[in-house]
DRENRONU-721859 format. One record per residue (C-alpha): residue in three letters; x, y, z. Coordinates in steps of 0.1 Angstrom, whole numbers, padded with zeros to 4 digits, always signed. Each point is the difference from the previous one (the first is absolute). Example, Ala and Ser with C-alpha at 12.3 -4.5 7.8 and 13.67 -1.06 7.14 Angstrom:
<rs>
ALA+0123-0045+0078 SER+0014+0034-0007 
</rs>
This chain:
<rs>
MET-0243-0184+0003 GLU+0035+0003-0016 LYS+0017+0034+0006 GLU+0005+0024-0031 LYS+0034+0001-0017 LEU+0015+0034-0002 PRO+0015+0011-0028 LEU+0037+0011+0006 PRO+0024+0023-0022 SER+0030-0016-0014 LYS+0036+0019+0011 ALA+0000+0020-0030 GLN-0032+0012+0007 GLN+0004+0013+0031 LYS+0035+0016-0013 TRP-0023+0018-0026 GLN-0029+0010+0021 ASP+0031+0014+0023 LEU+0008+0027-0031 GLU-0034+0013+0010 MET+0007+0029-0031 GLY+0009-0003-0037 MET+0008+0021-0027 PHE-0018-0005-0033 ILE+0019+0015-0026 HIS-0018+0003-0036 PHE+0027+0011-0027 GLY+0001-0011-0037 MET-0014+0007-0036 ASN-0030+0016+0017 THR+0019+0025+0019 PHE+0011+0018-0037 ARG-0037-0002-0012 ALA-0018+0012+0026 GLN-0026-0029+0002 GLU-0007-0028+0024 TRP-0003-0028-0024 GLY+0020+0000-0030 ASP-0012-0023-0026 GLY+0036-0014-0012 THR+0006+0020-0031 ASP+0020+0028+0014 ASP+0033+0006-0019 PRO+0029-0014+0025 SER+0015+0036-0007 HIS-0022+0017+0023 PHE+0015-0014+0030 HIS+0027+0026+0006 PRO+0006+0008+0036 THR+0027+0027+0004 GLN+0010+0001+0036 LEU-0014-0041+0009 ASP+0012+0001+0036 CYS-0011-0034+0020 LYS+0022+0011+0028 GLN-0021+0030+0005 TRP-0034-0023-0002 ALA+0014-0024+0025 ARG+0014+0033+0023 THR-0038+0012-0002 ALA-0012-0034+0017 LYS+0024-0007+0025 GLN-0001+0037+0012 ALA-0039+0001+0001 GLY+0001-0035+0020 PHE-0007-0026-0026 SER+0015-0038+0005 TYR+0001-0008-0040 CYS-0014+0011-0034 VAL-0013-0020-0030 LEU+0007+0014-0037 THR-0023-0007-0029 ALA+0028-0020-0025 LYS-0029+0000-0022 HIS-0033+0012+0000 HIS-0031-0012-0021 ASP+0015+0019-0033 GLY+0026-0027+0001 PHE+0034+0025+0000 CYS+0023-0014+0024 LEU+0026+0020+0020 TRP+0024-0028-0006 PRO+0023-0012-0029 THR-0023-0030-0005 LYS+0005-0029-0023 THR-0033-0006-0006 THR-0012+0035-0021 SER+0020+0031-0012 TYR-0028+0018+0015 SER+0023+0009+0026 VAL+0023+0025+0017 ALA+0028-0017-0027 SER-0023+0017-0029 SER+0000+0036+0015 PRO+0023+0026-0002 TRP+0009+0001+0036 LYS+0037-0011+0010 ASN-0003-0006-0039 GLY-0017-0029+0005 ASP+0025-0016+0028 GLY-0022+0009+0028 ASP-0018-0018+0027 VAL-0022+0017+0024 VAL-0007-0033+0020 ARG+0038-0003+0011 GLU+0002+0035+0007 PHE-0035-0004+0020 VAL+0013-0032+0016 GLU+0037+0017+0007 ALA-0016+0032+0015 CYS-0025-0017+0026 LYS+0032-0025+0013 GLU+0019+0032+0002 GLU-0024+0012+0023 GLY-0009-0028+0018 LEU-0036-0008-0016 GLY-0013-0029-0009 TYR-0013-0001-0038 GLY-0027-0016-0019 LEU-0011+0000-0036 TYR-0033+0003-0018 LEU-0005-0023-0030 SER-0033+0010-0020 PRO-0014-0033-0012 TRP-0021+0018-0025 ASP+0024+0009-0028 ARG-0015+0019-0028 ASN+0032+0002-0025 ALA+0009-0037+0001 PRO-0013-0010-0030 CYS-0002-0039+0014 TYR-0022+0015+0028 SER-0032-0016-0023 ASP+0014-0030+0003 GLU+0001-0013+0032 GLU+0023-0028+0004 ALA+0026+0021-0019 TYR-0003+0030+0022 ASN+0001-0024+0029 ASP+0038-0009-0014 PHE+0006+0038-0005 TYR-0008+0014+0034 ALA+0013-0035+0018 ALA+0036+0014-0019 GLN-0007+0036+0013 LEU-0010-0012+0037 THR+0034-0022+0000 GLU+0019+0030-0010 LEU-0014+0019+0027 THR+0002-0021+0025 THR+0039-0017-0008 GLN+0015+0033-0007 TYR-0005+0026+0026 GLY+0004-0018+0035 GLN-0024-0003+0025 LEU-0034+0014-0004 VAL-0027+0009+0029 GLU-0029-0001-0024 LEU-0011-0010-0035 TRP-0032+0023-0014 PHE-0023-0021-0020 ASP-0027+0026-0011 GLY-0035-0014-0009 ALA-0012+0029-0020 GLY-0004-0003-0039 SER+0001-0041+0010 GLU-0034-0002+0009 GLY-0011-0036-0012 ARG+0036-0009-0014 ARG+0015-0031+0009 TYR+0035+0000+0010 ASP+0022-0029+0006 TRP+0001+0007+0036 GLN+0014-0036+0011 ARG+0030+0006-0023 ILE+0002+0039+0015 MET-0001-0012+0033 ALA+0028-0026-0008 ILE+0021+0026-0007 VAL-0002+0021+0028 ASN-0002-0030+0023 GLU+0037-0006-0013 GLN+0015+0034-0009 GLN-0013+0021+0027 PRO-0020-0021+0026 ASP+0003+0024+0028 ALA-0014+0030-0022 MET-0040+0011+0005 VAL-0023-0008-0028 PHE-0029+0026-0009 ASN-0034-0010-0001 MET+0007-0031-0026 GLY+0009-0034-0009 ALA+0005-0011+0041 PRO+0005+0034+0016 THR+0012+0006+0030 VAL-0009+0034+0001 ARG-0036+0013-0009 TRP-0013+0031-0013 ALA-0024+0019+0022 GLY-0025+0007-0029 ASN+0002+0038-0005 GLU+0029+0023-0014 ASP-0010+0022+0027 GLY+0026-0010+0027 VAL-0022-0012+0026 ALA-0011-0035+0012 PRO-0032-0005+0015 TYR+0000-0009+0036 PRO-0002-0025+0013 CYS+0027-0013-0024 TRP+0007-0033+0012 ASN+0035-0021-0020 ALA-0022-0030-0009 ALA-0012-0002-0034 GLU-0015-0019-0026 GLN-0001+0023-0029 ALA-0002+0036-0009 LYS-0010+0022-0031 VAL+0023-0002-0029 SER-0004+0038-0010 MET-0017+0033+0004 PHE-0019-0012-0035 THR-0021-0025+0008 LYS-0014-0018+0033 ASP+0009-0034-0007 MET+0026-0016+0028 THR+0035-0018-0006 ALA+0003-0035-0009 TRP+0028-0008+0021 LEU+0018-0033-0007 PRO-0007-0027+0028 GLU+0033-0001+0020 THR-0002+0041+0008 SER-0001+0003+0037 SER-0028+0009+0020 TRP+0025+0030+0013 VAL-0003+0030-0022 PRO+0002+0033+0015 ALA-0016+0032-0018 GLU+0023+0026-0016 CYS-0014+0035-0008 ASN+0012+0018-0029 ALA-0005+0035-0012 PRO+0014+0030-0020 ILE+0012+0029+0016 ARG-0020+0017-0029 LYS-0030-0007+0001 LEU-0012-0024-0027 ARG+0035+0005-0016 TRP+0027-0028+0001 PHE+0020+0013-0026 TRP+0017+0033+0000 ARG-0024+0032-0019 PRO+0015+0033-0007 ASN-0015+0027+0023 ASP-0022-0020+0017 GLU+0011+0007+0036 ASP-0035+0009+0007 THR-0008-0036+0000 LEU+0024-0007+0030 ARG-0010-0014+0035 THR+0006+0024+0028 ALA+0022-0015+0030 ASP-0032-0005+0022 GLU-0016-0021-0027 LEU+0031-0019+0001 MET-0004-0002+0038 ASP-0035-0014-0002 MET+0008-0025-0026 TYR+0025-0011+0022 TYR-0020-0005+0030 ARG-0026-0018-0019 SER+0026-0025-0018 VAL+0029-0003+0022 GLY-0022+0007+0028 HIS-0023-0026-0010 GLY+0026-0031-0001 ALA+0008+0009-0035 GLN+0027+0009-0023 LEU+0005+0036-0021 MET+0009+0000-0030 LEU+0006+0037-0010 ASN+0008+0011-0040 ILE+0020+0028-0005 ALA+0006+0004-0035 PRO+0033+0013-0018 ASP-0004+0028-0024 ASP+0015+0002-0035 ARG+0035+0010+0014 GLY-0003-0035+0016 LEU+0000+0019+0033 MET-0024+0001+0029 PRO-0019+0032-0001 GLN+0008+0024+0027 ALA-0035+0008+0009 ASP-0008-0039+0004 CYS+0029-0007+0023 ASP-0008+0037+0020 VAL-0036-0020+0008 VAL+0018-0037+0010 PHE+0022+0020+0020 GLY-0026+0019+0020 PHE-0018-0034+0004 SER+0034-0014+0015 GLN+0000+0029+0025 LYS-0038-0006+0003 ARG+0009-0035+0015 LYS+0026+0010+0020 ASP-0018+0028+0021 VAL-0028-0023+0008 PHE+0022-0029+0010 HIS+0030+0016+0016 ASN-0015-0002+0032 MET-0009-0036+0014 VAL-0006+0006+0042 GLY-0002-0038+0003 GLU+0000-0037-0017 THR-0009-0036+0011 SER-0001-0035-0013 GLY-0007-0032+0011 GLN-0024-0031-0004 GLY-0037-0001+0014 PRO-0033+0022-0007 VAL+0010+0028+0022 HIS+0026+0024-0001 GLU+0002+0032+0023 VAL+0026+0032-0005 VAL+0007+0015+0035 PHE+0013+0036+0009 GLU+0009+0016+0032 GLN-0013+0034-0015 PRO-0030+0005-0024 GLN+0014+0002-0039 GLU-0018+0011-0028 VAL-0004-0026-0028 ASN-0016+0006-0034 HIS+0011-0031-0020 PHE+0007-0039+0005 ILE+0016-0022-0019 LEU-0008-0038+0005 GLN+0017-0028-0017 GLU-0008-0037+0001 ASP+0032-0027-0002 ILE-0010-0010-0039 SER+0022-0028+0007 PHE-0027-0019+0020 GLY-0027+0013-0024 GLU-0027+0025+0001 ARG-0016-0011+0032 ILE-0020+0034+0013 ARG-0033+0000-0011 ALA-0014+0034+0021 TYR+0016+0020+0028 LYS-0007+0030+0018 LEU+0025+0032+0012 GLU-0013+0017+0032 ALA+0014+0025+0024 LEU-0005+0002+0038 ILE-0018+0037+0006 ALA-0004+0019+0031 THR-0032-0016+0013 GLY+0019-0035+0000 ASP-0016-0014-0026 TRP+0016-0015-0035 GLU-0014+0023-0030 LEU+0001-0014-0033 LEU+0021+0016-0029 VAL+0000-0027-0029 GLU-0017-0029-0008 GLY+0017-0021-0028 SER+0004-0035-0018 ALA+0032-0007-0023 VAL+0030+0008+0013 GLY+0025-0022-0018 HIS+0033+0018-0008 LYS-0009+0033+0009 LYS-0030+0016+0012 ILE+0002+0039+0005 ASP-0028+0019+0022 ARG-0001+0034+0001 ILE-0025+0021+0030 PRO-0007+0032+0014 THR+0030+0008+0025 VAL-0005-0019+0031 ARG+0018+0006+0034 SER+0000-0032+0021 THR+0023-0015+0026 HIS-0012-0039-0013 PHE-0008-0011-0035 ARG-0011-0035-0010 LEU-0005-0024-0030 THR-0024-0028+0008 VAL+0001-0023-0027 LEU-0041-0013+0000 ASP+0004-0026-0029 SER+0026-0025-0017 LEU+0004-0028-0014 GLU+0033-0011+0024 THR+0019+0018+0030 PRO+0009+0034-0016 GLN+0030+0005-0007 ILE+0009+0039+0006 GLN+0032+0011-0016 THR-0005+0038+0009 PHE-0025+0021+0016 LYS+0011+0036-0005 LEU-0010+0035+0013 TYR+0007+0030-0017 GLY-0006+0038+0014 
</rs>
């Protein structure tokens, strides 16, 4: 019988998965119109942030422990945050900086200054473009916008293609991917065309468990049960990304809306069920109509950062290596309540089942956790256990397990 061939990540995918958390930033015409989806008819004069400070955005992301940011360069309303040559519906027609501003440029420079990666969201659906109803003409229009964004702003971490509003619509994904592959070959592509990243399937910031890296399709959007039709050349290694807004059901800022803010505890639970399930977390914080991230939102995300530090500041033991059994042994009993388990995914996702145990006073091994998928990272929480011996046993694997790390925290 021929041995099953394991999917393997590219080096760019491995690098992206190591980033673990990105900050989504929804900002645009909707910010000034108290809406989620504009219809493309709002006058550009409405876009007028008085204190726009992308450096504040980037500082917030950095201080809260995020590794990169993704900005909505164009949402469904078609309003562009850069002075594109493709349409007058952009910041160039707004009163902000007398039409001479470029939010994308300021965002990119701020991320660079903080040492953050940066990516861009370019909605395929465009409710302003007159040519949208003409498939061929719009393909030219969209390709021109994508070319501007992929050639004028340096190395992108991710390109976000949102399926919302495009249910049943055909785009020239061969052409789109040719532009990406030529101009930004190391950028992750989200969920459409020939993606290197897939959607987890909800806007709650959580990945179902087990969440395997290998996939052949994913849902198009929240508004359909249809699955994506990925191009044939799509890799079989397509890790999941979990997106969620910090204000429930609000991707864009709304005034007097603080009661929708998630708590730091809710974000911590989201972290366990996204990053802790081997997926990526993309948490949205929306700047307000001044162009600043609201203090209330910043306070919550800083509280979330502190909770992660509180939980993972005390690593009491660690091991790594090949094979199915790995033990961490202490001279004196240690209290443990969290485990972090990671495979070396350069060899693929080999583990299919595992268990964690502790040696108890009777001399027996007590079962603490049973699991299946590990991949990039699995975080297991348990009631505090005190022992001198802790053991990881891989119960089923496709090839020899490659344990990058087995960490214990108390």
